[in-house]
N, C-alpha and C positions, 0 to 999 in steps of 0.2 A: 504494500500500500504506500510505503514511504518512497521507494525508489522505482518501483515497477517490477515486472516479472523477471527480467534478466538478473537483477541483483538478488532477488528472492531465490532464483535458481542457484546462483553462486553460493549463497549462504547454505542452502540445502545440500549442495554438492560438497561443501566444506564439512558440514555436519556428518555426511556419510563417511568421510575420511576420519573425522574426529571420533565417532562412536565405534567404528569397526576396529581402528588401530588401538583405541583405548581398551577394548575387550582383550585383544591380543596381548597388550602390554600388562594388564592386570593378571592375565593367565600366566605370564612369566613369573610374576611375584608369587602367585598361588602355587606354582610348581616348586619354587624354592622352599616354601613352608611345608608343603606336602612331603617333599623328599627329606626335609629335616625331621619330620615326624617319623617317617619310615626308618631313617638312620638311627633315631633314638631307640627303635624297636629291633635294630639289627637287620633291617631289610632294605637299606638304602639302595637306590638305583645307581648304575654306573654313569659316569660323566657322558658317555656316548648317547645315553637316552634322556639326559636332562639338560643338555647344552645344544645351542644352535651350531650349524656347521662353521660359522664364522668364529666361534669360540672353541673349536676343536671337537665338537660332538657330531652326532648324526642327525638327531632331531630331539627337540624338547617334548618328549612323549606325554608327560603329565599335563603340560599346557595345552596340547592339542586335544587330549582326551577329555578334559573338563569342559571345553567348549562344545564338543560333540554331545556330551551328557546334557548340557544346558539346552542344546538344540532339541533334544528329545523332550525335555521338560516343557519348552515353549510350544512344541507341537501339540502336546496333551491339552494345553489350555492355560490361560492366564489365571483362572481361579485357583486351580491346583498349585500352580507355580507360586502364586502370592501367599498361599498358606505355608508352603515350605520356606518361602522368603521370610515370613514373620517369625518362624521358629529360629532361623539362622540369625536374624537380627537380635533376638533375645540372647543367644549364645555369644554373639559379638559384644553386646553390652556387658555381659557377665565377665567376659575375658578382660575388657578394658578396666572394669572395677578391680579385678584381681591384680592386674599389673600395677595400677595406680596405688593400691593398698600396700603392695610389697615395695615398689620403687620409692615411695614417699619416705620410707624409713631407712633407705640405703643410699641417699644422695650424698655425694662427696663434692662440695662446692669447688674444690680444686679442678675438677673436670671441666668447669665452665670458664677456666682461664687458660688462654685468651678466649674471650666470649665469641669473637669473630676471627678465627685464625687466618682466614684468607681475605678478610676485608669485604668491602661491598662488591668489588669487581677487580679481576686481575687476568691478564692474558699471558699464557705460558709461551715458551719458545716454539712449541709445536703448533701454535695457533689455537689451542683449546682455552676455554675460559673457565675460571673458578671464582668462587665468592658467593655472597648472599644472593645477588641479582641473577647470576648465572644459574645458581641452584634453584631459585624460584621459577625461572623459565623452564627448568627441566621437570619440576614436580607440579606444575600448574594443573596438569590434567587430573589431579586429585579432586578438583572442583567440577569435573565434567558431569558427574552424576546429578548435580542439582538442577541443571536445565532439562535433564531427562524427565523430570516430573511433569513438565509442560506437554510432553508427547502423549501423556495419558489423560489429557484434558477432556477428551470425548467420553471417557469412561468414568469421569468424576460426577458426583451427584449435583454439586453446585460449583462448577469450575471457576466462575468469576470471583467467588469468595475463597474457595478451598485451595486452588492452585497457588495464588500468591502467598497465602499464609504458609502453605507447605514448603514452598521454595525458601522463603525468608527465614522461617523458624529452623528448618533443617540446616540451612547455611550457617546461621549463627551458632547453633548448638555444636555442629561438627567442627567449626573453626576453633571454638573453645577447647574441644577435645584434642584437636590437632596440636594446639599450643601446649596443653598440659602433658600429653604423651611425649612429644618431642623434647620438651624441657626436662622431663624426668629421665628420658632415655639417655640424653647426653650428660645427665648429672650422675648417673649410676656407673657408667663406664666411659672411658675416653672416646671421643668421636672417631678416632683412628681405628677403633675396634669394631665399628659398625658398618664397614664396607663389605657386607655380606648380603645374601638374598633373603635372609630371615633375621633382621637385626634385633627385633624385640625378644624373640626366643633365645637368640644367641647371647644377648645381654644378661638374661636371667640365668643362663647356664654358667656364665662367667662369675655370677654371684653365688653359684652353688645351689640355686633353686631349680633342680632338674624337674621336679613334679610340676611346678608352675610353668616351666618352659614348655613342657608337653601340652599343658592346658592352654597356654597362649597360642601355641601352634595350631591347636584344634580350633580355637576361637577365630584366629586370623584366617584360617582356611574357610571357615563358615562366613566370615565377614567379607572376604574377597569374592566368595561365590555370590553373595547377594549383590555386590557391586557389578559383577559381570552380568548377572541376570537382568538387572535394571538397564544397563547400557545396551545389552543385546536386545531386550524388549523395545527400548527406544529406537534403536536402529531399524528394526523391522517395521515399526509404525511410521517412521519417516519415509522409508521407501514405499510403503503402502499408500501413504497420503500423496506422495509425488506421482505415483502411478495412477491413482484415482483422479488426479487433476490433469492427467494426460501428458505430464512432463516425462514420464517413463512409460515403457510398454505396459499395456493392460495385463500382460502375463503376470505381473507382480501384484495385481489387485485382486486376484482370485482368492477366495476365502473358503476353507473347508467347511461344508455345511454342518458337520457334526461338532467339531471343536471350536468353530468360529474363529480360527486362526489363519493367517496368511502363510500356509505351509511352504509354498514355493520360495518365498522370501526368506523364511527361517532356515530352510535347508541350504540355499545358495550362500547366505551370509555365514552360516555355520562352517561350511566347507572352506570358504575363503579365509575366514579368521583362524580356523584351526591350522591351516597351512602357514599363515603368517606367524602365529604364536610358536609353532614348532621349528620354523626355519630361520627366524630373525631374532637377534639378541634384544634384551630389554632396552638398552641405551638407544639403539636406532629407532625402535618403536616409540619410545618416550619423546624423542626429539620431534618426530613426525606428527604425533598426536597433539603436542603442545602448540606447534605453530598453527595447526588447523583450529584448535580451540581458541587461541588468542585472536586469530584473524576473524573468526565468527563473532567473538565478543566485541571487537572493534566496530564491525559493521552494524551489529545490533544497537550498540550505544549511539552510533551516528544516526541510525534510523530513528531512534527516539527523538533526537534533536530535530531532524528534518520533519518528522510527522507533527511535532509540536508547533513548528513554524507554518507548515502548509495547511494543517487542519487543526487550528487551536480550539475549535468548538466541538471537536469529535467527542462522542460520549466515551468516557473513561471510567469504567466501574471501579478500577483500582488506581488510586492516586498516591504520589509521594511528594514530600516537600522538596524545596530547592530543585526546581524543574530541570535546570541545565547543569547543575553542579555535578551530580553523580554520573550522568552520561559522559561529560567531559573528562572527569577523573578516570572513568573506566577506559576511555579511548587512550588517554595518555599513559596510563599504567600498563595496559595490555600491549600497546604499541612499543613501549620501551622494552618490555620483556622479550618481544619478538626480535629486537635488535641483538640480543645476547645469544641467539641460537646460531649454530654454525652454518657456513655457506652451503654445505652439502644438503642440509635440511631445507634451506630456502629453494635450492634447485629442485628437489623432489616435490616440494609444494607447488612450485610454478608449473612443473610437468603435470601434476594432478589438476590444477586449474585449467590448463590448456586442454586437457582431455575433456573436462567438463564443458568448456565452451564449444568444443567440436560437437559433443553430444547435443548440446542445446540448439545450435544452429542447423544441425543436420536432421534432428528428430523432434525435439521438444517444442521448438517454435512452431512447427507445422501441425502438431497434434494437441497443443495446449487447449484445454477447454475454455480458459479465460480469453485467449485470443479469438477463438471461434465465436464466443458470445459477444465479444466486442465488434 
């Protein structure tokens, strides 16, 4: 509405990249904790089956397998999936409580000195960047799941009221949890000991709490599973909506009459993401998803400003104070973080956008229902 269909298409195309690569990236982290739990029981998998080819392995088998399992869950139906999701959220909250309770009594303030060992930003001789801002640009996709709530608006009872409350409240609560957990984690062990695939469980092991390490691994596994489920669900609904609007083939808009789920989209996405999670390392996936997330947020913030100027009298069921302040701050902060990502990530992102524009002008523009109605 703010920019027209082509920019809406670009945002949708970026979201496809954002959500699909996010699932693959989280699956990599899930694999690390899963193998950590197996190792604690004496059944750890060999590196060949837990690392991508780039890291000396054959395939990250657990990462691929969990995505295929989630694919089956989503095919069964969202009601059954949401019930399991609620149970896993409870386990996740229990795990966080246990970690905070243990870590709070084992903090060594000396581990916080220096508090920012690499400063705000530093470029190394090999071109890599380190520091707080570089780190923020790498972990920004931790906030991807919050906008996934909006993809379920059609299935909410009162979306104009419930969706904004759900997004803002979950964002605030989880940000506080992020700060508490990261502060305690770096307080109980030196930051240099946390460069592993399962840092929370590893930190508890270093403290000698093996039982809690196993419990935390179980909770994190459940927590990351819920994250992947939400992102996977959001991805399929985005593709389904774009197909329904004529921007993608109607092949993706078919719904199974029994389960009422878009099975074709679920299966196709599952196979592609399983391959990505199994064959690419976490670092490469994280860089790619972050630039997509940040670019989408910049466009959305800019869209809020444009829409406010072009249609000031538009009915807005949900309003916020300081009309232009937050969108401007959002554009500046997200744009700045994009600048800290490596050139190779920018190149991949530009290639993805180019493919999207080719698809739009060769197919979407001629089949768009909005264009036909106009």
